[in-house]
N, C-alpha and C positions, 0 to 999 in steps of 0.2 A: 227176269227177276229184278234187274236194274230198272227196267221200265216201270214195273209195279211199285218199286220203292219211290221213284220220282212222283208217280201219281198219288201215292199215299201222302208224301210230304206236301204236295200241292194242295190236297184236300185239307190237311191240318193247317196250312198257312191261311187258306180261305176261311176256315172256321175261326181261326185266331183273329182275322181282320173283322169278321162279323161281330165277334165278341167285343173287340175294341170299339167298333162303330156303335154297338148297342150301349156300351158303357159311356161313350161320349154323349150320345143322345140323352141318356139318363142324367148326366151331369148338367147338360144344357137345360133340361126340363126342371131340374132341382134349382138351378140358378134363377130361372124365370119365376118359379114359384116363390123363392125367397125375395126376389125383387118386387113381385106383386104384393107380397106380404108387407115389405118395407114401405111401399107406396101407401098401402092401406093404413098402416100405422101412422105414417107422416100426415096423411089427410085427417085422421082422427085427432092427433095431437094439435094440428094447426086449428082445426075447428074448435076444439075444447079450450084452447088458449083464448080464442075470441069470446067464447061463452064466459069464461072466468074474467076476462078483461072488461066485459060489459057489466060486471058485478053480479052475475047470476051464478047459481050453483051448477057444477058439472054433474051430469047424470052418468058419465062414463068413468071419469077419473076419481079414484078414491082419495079425495083431497079436501081437507077441511078449510074452507075459505075464511079469511079474516079481513079487516078493513083495508089492508094494504095488498091483498092478493091481486087486485086489478092492476096496480102499479107494477108489480113483479111480472105479470103476464104481458103487459105492454112492453116492458124492457126485453123480454124474451122474444116477442114478435119482432121488435126492432132488430135484434141480433139475427134472427132467422132470415128476414128479408134482405139484410145487408150481406150475410155470409153465404146464403144458399140460393141466391137469385138464379144462377144457371141451372141448378137442379129443378127449381120451381118452374122455370120456363119450358123444361122438357116434358112436363106432365100437366095435361089440361085439367085434371081433377084438382090439383093444387091451385091452379089459377082460378078455377071456379069458386073455390073456398075463399080466396082473396076477394073475388068479385062480390060474393054474396054475404061475406062475414067480416073480413078484416077491413076493407075499405069503408063500408058503412059505419063500423065501429070507430075508425079513426076520424071520419068526417064529423060524426055526431059529437065526439068528445072534443075535437078541435074547435068546433063552433061554440061549445060550452066554455072552453077556455077563454075565448075572446068575447063572450057574452052576447053572441048573436042569436042565441036560442032562448031569450028571455032576460029578465033582469034579476038583480040581487047578487049578493056574494055567494060563491059556490066553492066547494072543495077543489073543483077542477081549475079554478082561477088562481090557486096558489102556485108559487114559483116552481117547486119541485115537480108537481103534477104537470104543469104546463110545459116544462122543459121536456119531459118524457113524451108528451103527446106531439109536440112539434118535431122532435127527433124522429118518431115513428112516421109522421106524415112526410118528413123530408126523405126518409128511406123509401117510402112507397112511391114518391114522385120521381126519385132519382134512380130507381132500380127497374129491373124487368123490361128494359128496352122499350119497344113500342106496344107492349101488351097493356090491356086495360086502360086505354087512353081516356075514355069518358070519365072514369073514376079519378084518374090523375088530374083531369081538368077541374073537377069539383074541389079537390084538395088545394090545387094551385089558386083557385079563385078565393078560397077562404084565407090562404096564406097572404095573398096580395091585399085582401080586405083588412088584414091586421095592420098594414102600413097606412091605410087611409083612415081607419077608424080612430076614435079617441081612446087608444089603448096606451098602457104604460110603455115607456121607452124600452124596458127590458123585453117586453113581448115583441115589440117591433124588431129588436135586435135578433131575437130567436127566429122570427119569420125571415129576416134577411139571410141568416145563415142557411136556413132550409132552401130558400130560393137560389142562393149561390151554389149549393150542392147540386140542385137541379140543372142550373145553367152550365155547369162544368162537365156534363155528360159528353162523351165522344160522339154519340149518335143522337143528338138532341132532336126530339120530334118537333120539326119546324112549325107544323100547323098549330101546336100548342102555344107558340109564341104570340099568337093573336090575343091571348089573354093580357099581354103586357102592352099592347098597342093602344094608343089613345088617339082619337081623331083630332086633326088640327083644328084650331078654333076658326070660325068663319070670319072673314075680313069685315 
């Protein structure tokens, strides 16, 4: 009788462990599903911020755009890149959106700020707009470690061009601040420094 009791108790303990294992597997699965859903939402929001930042209407977000919507979205993109760079680096889908959406947006608008994409006065050349674009560009070149280096190189080329072009002193000051932020990185991509090297004049 004692032997039968021990066997019954062992069976019950085994069944209990199976249920615990099953519950743990369900919790892990639920966590993975929630994480995947969070990544999908983050990708959607990052992409739509770029759409709104470019001045277009979002087809996903129920958001009525106004003349200052793009400035607001540029500020949010700046905060996202600065505050969530480690999270972005862990997810290739987010890096892909930066590559295809955010960096081209920043480059196009930065070029318009300094007048390299045509002539004439533009909204983008106003002080408040240019400040936000240079800040976003600075965040993009100073974050994300060694990811997206070709895109960083294009932005850095435009920022350095602001120092050589016939631009107002305040624009040159903004460019210097962004370049300083880039140069203070702990793991500075050394091969990007070739952008700042000038050949010695011939004797």
